[in-house]
C-alpha positions, 0 to 999 in steps of 0.5 A: 114357122111363126108364133103368133101372139094372139091370146095376150090382148086387152091390156087396159083393164081398170087400175082404180087400186092406184088411187088412195082416198084421203079419208078415215075408215068409216062406213059412212064415209064417201072415200071408204065407199069409193074404195069398196067400189074399186076393191069389188073389182080387184079379183077381176084384174088380177085373173086378168093379168094371169091370163095375159101372163100365161098367153104370152109365156107360152103356156098350153092352150088349154090352160091358156083357155082355162084361164080366160074362162076364169077371168070371164068368171071373175068379171061376172063375179065382180058385177055381182059383187058391185050389185051388192054394194049399196047406194051412197046416201040415194047416189047410184052414179058411181055404182051404176057407171062401175056396173056398166064398165064391168058389162062392157068388159064382159062383152069385150071378152066374149063377142070381141074375142070371138071375133079376133079368134075368127080373124086369126084363122085367116091372118097369115094368109096375106099382110092385109089379113094380118094387119087387119088382125092386129089392128082389131086387137089394137082398136079393142084395147083402145075401146078398153082404154076409152071405157077405163078413162070414162070410169076414171072420170066417174071416180074423180067426179064422185070424189069432187062431189062429196069433197074427197081428196084423191091421191094419185100415188104410185101405181100398185104392182098389178098396175104396173105389170099391165102397163108394161104388158100394153106397152110391150104388145104395141112394140111387139106388133109393130116389129112383128108386122115388118117382119111378117110382111117379108116372110110372107112375101118370101113365102109367095116367092117360093110358091111361084118358084116351085111351080115354075112361074117365072113371071110371078116370081120376078114379081114377088121378087121386086116386092120382096126387094122393096119390102125388105129395103122399107123394113129396114128403114121403119126399123130405125124408129123402133130400135129397142124396147126398155133398152133391149134391142134384141127383137129389132135385131132379129128382125133386121137380120132376117130382112137382110137375108130377104134383101140378099136373097131378093138381090143375089140368090133368086136371080140364080134360081130363075136363071137356072130354070131358064136354062132348064127350059132351054136345055129341054127345048134343045133335047126335044128337037135333038131327039126328034131327029133320027140318028142318021139325021144328026150332024156333027154340029148337033151332037156336039151342041147337045153334049155341051148343052148336057155339060152345062146343064149338069153344071147348072144343076149342081150350082142351083142344088148349092145355092137353093140349100144354102138359101134354105139353110139361111132362110131357116136359121133367120126365121128360128132366130126371130122365133127364138128372140120373140120367145125370149123378148116375151119371157124377159119382158112380160110381167109374170103374174099368177 
């Protein structure tokens, strides 16, 4: 019912390729040394971005996992490439900090990724689980960003130490795509949580109704009504991504359905269950009497009850069919909007 964007994460890889060293090409030059350190990691970022792109664009799971493994292998290779570089005039600071950073990336892609995958299995069990799941991804990205900031500082410190002028020019194509991917996921997750909270609560409400637990259904109905109203207000602050309002619009339409359902449709369903319960009581009392003991008033009351419950059944069936169809359409619209959103804005990278 809901397509999770669970594989496309960790969007803050090193972007040292955005810097240019304003020095001549010379093997003994500190600027060239810095460039060689950065180039040793270039393939790591490319493989990672290809993995993010494949996951976001709904490629087959086997292919996505294969690309994740390729990204891990490229991290390992980048480490070996960096280890293979010499010290600069006996100074190991930049080289070692870069190796430490690559080791950190390797840990993130293995241990942290495994934790995220484990949480994915229970994420849909409740809103709190889903929120924790997305928060873990966010915190992991924050750790990567902090590591990225630290290695960025290491480059600047090294450059300052050896009087290398670092020109911060326009981002490379890869750097620009990775920045878009990071912003896209932050926006998507904000909107998605609003949608998921109502979607999950609607599922709890449906479950309670199917089990004819009317008290539970009423509690779920009130919660859904509140979540939908709160969500509609929250969407006012996340109207669009890069001028594209489609994801927020689809979420708003879904929440409008949930709100109307809680206000109008669900009370009709619970009213039917109450009528059905009362009719069953009357029927049981009527059938408990022998035909000779049944008065005219008893027969008339029973026949009236049959007529009313038959009418209630027809009304219930119409209402439930309309509600289910509208719900399915709202969810389908969301899924389509989500897919189109990623297809439109997530950069393609191979």
